[in-house]
N, C-alpha and C positions, 0 to 999 in steps of 0.2 A: 184273315176274317176277323180276328179279335181286335186287331188294330183299327180296322174299318169301323167296327162296332163302337170302339172307344171314341173315335173321331166323331161319329154320328151322335153319340151320347153327349159329348162335350159341346157340339154345335147346338143341340136341343137346349142345353143349359144356357148357352150364350144368347140365344134368341130372346128370352125374357129380359135379359139385361139391356139389349138394344131397344126392345119395345118400351121398357121402363124409361130409358133416357129420352126417347122421342116423346113419350107421354109427359115426362117432367118438363121438357122444354116447351111443349105446345099448350099445356093446360093453363099456363099463366094468362093467356089471351082471354080466357073465359071466366077467370076467377076474380071475384070482387070482395073486398073487405070493407065492412061498414066502419069507417074511420071514427065516427062519433061514438058508436057503441063500444068499440075497442078501447079508445082512450078513457071512456067512462068506466069501463071494467077495471082498467089498471089504476086509475086515480081514485077510484072509490073503494079500494081495499088496502089493508095495511101493507107496508113495504115488502115484508118477507113473503106474504101470500101473493102479492102482486108480482114479485120477482119470479116465483115458481110458476105462476100462470104464464108470464111472458116467455120463460124458457120452454115450457111445454108447447105453447102455441108456435113459437119460433121453430122448434125442432119439427113439430108435426106438420106445419104448413110448408116450410122451406125444404123439407125432405121430399115433398111431393111436387112442389112448384118451384122451379129454379129461376124463373124470369119475372121479376116484379116484387113479390112479397118480401124478399129479404131486405131490399132497400127500404121498403115501407116500414118494416119492423125496426130496422136500425135507426131510421129517422125519427120515428115515434118514440123509441126508447131514449134517444139522445135528448129530445125535447122534454120528456116526462121526468127522467131520472138524472139528466146531466151527463157529462162525458165520462165520469169515473165509474159510477154505478152501472151505467148502460154498457160500458166496456166489460165489466165483470160478468154481467148477465149474458151478453152476446158471446163472450169467451167460453163460458160454460156450455152454451148451446152449440157453439161450433165444435167443441171437443166431442160432444155427443154425435153431431153430424159426421165428423171425420171418422169416428168408429163405425157408424152405420154404412157409409159409402165405401170405405176401404174394404170392409168385410163382404158387402154386397158384390163388389167387383171381384174380390178374391174367390168367392164361392161360385159365382155364375160365369165369370169371364176367364178365369185362370186356366181352366181345362181347355178351352177353345184356343187360347194362345199357344199352349203347349202342343196341341195337335197340329197347329199350322206351322209352327217353327220346328217341330220335331227335334232333331239332335242339336239344333242351335239354341234350344231353350236353356240348356245347362250353362252355356257360355253367357247368355243374357242374365241368368240368375247370378252367376259369379260376378258379373260386372255391376249389377245393381246391389248385390250384397256388399261389394267392396266400395260402392259409391260413398264418397265422403259425407259424413254426417252434416258437415257445414254447407256442402253444395246444396243438398235438399233443404236444409235450414234456410238458406238464402232465397231459394225459390219460393218457399212458404212465406218468408218475411216480406219479399218485395213484389214480385210481378205476377206469378202464376196464380190463376184463380183457385180458390180453395177446393171447389168441387172437382175440377179437372185433375188436380194433384192427388186428391183422395182416390179417385177412380183409377188414375194412371198407376199409382204406386201399388194399388191392390192387384193389378195384373202382373206385376213383377215379383221377383223373389225376395224383396225386402220384408223383414219380419214386421208384424204389426207392432210389436213392442218398440222397435227402433223408430218406426214412423210416428207412432203416437207420442213418443218422447219429443220428437222434432216439433210436432203440432203443439205440444204443451208449451214449449219455450219460444217458438217462432211466431205464434199468433198474436200475443198481447200487444206488442208495439204497433203492428199494422192496424189492429182493431181500434186501439186508442186514438191514433191519429185520425182515423176515419170518423170515429164518434165525436172527437173534439171539434172537427170541422162542422159536422152536422148540428152539434149543440149550439154553435154560434148563431144558428138561425138562417133561414133561406134569404131573408131580406139583407142581412149583413153580408152573406156570401156574394150576393148580387151587386153589392155596393163596394167597389174596390177601395174607396177612401176609408169607409168604416172598417173594412177588413184589414187594411194596412195599419190603421191606428190601433186596432185591437192587438195585432201581432207585435207592434212596436212596444206596447204596454206590457206584453207578455213575451219578452225577448227569449226566454228559455224555450218556449214552444216554437218560436220563429226559427231558431237555430236547429232545434230538434227536427222540424219539418224540412228545413233546407238540407240537412244531412241525409234525411230519408230520401229526398228527391235525388240527390247526387248518387246515393246507393242504388236507387232504382235504375237510373241511367246506366251506371256501370254494370248492373246485373243484366239489363237488356242487351248490352254490347257483348258480354261474355256468353250469354245464352244463345244469341244468334251465331256467334263464332263456334260454339260447341255443336249446335245443330248443323251448321253449314260444314 
């Protein structure tokens, strides 16, 4: 009777997590950001205050809306602040998001997973606890979406301290490459000739991006092999 009650209780706690995920994925279709007002707000205030506003808006909006606003915030920040400052601001915001979603998943979903797997949960915990720091690091660095990894690791037995340490060190490179491309401007990105000329003039970025691309391909190969 007590085990049934615990499973029922864990299921009740898991339902809000599922509802939240569905809500976060669907609300983006109805959400609209006034681009002019947003850019005016950020450009019309001193850099430090503007950066704080950006982080608060990024965390507040992208924590609730997963589809659309994140790309808007990243693109806008790249245009306004450039690749370096926008990377720092986005990095801080993503650290906060990682903490939010890991603990949301841990508190609302962990009990349900335990009740479903029963005795096998200890084996899963042991496996995730022993998972190489570098394996999760590479998933964060290359291919796995941040939000998916935050929620997925929250359901396992990995400690928040270990996961957050991975987030701290694995996120900057991936964010910088993305922000650098966005800062080049949409017109340049759409023009292969301009893009090629820009990368040739900035050979370090070219080789940096090429190495990242090779790493991504290798990561996808080993990830498929590990899952399969």
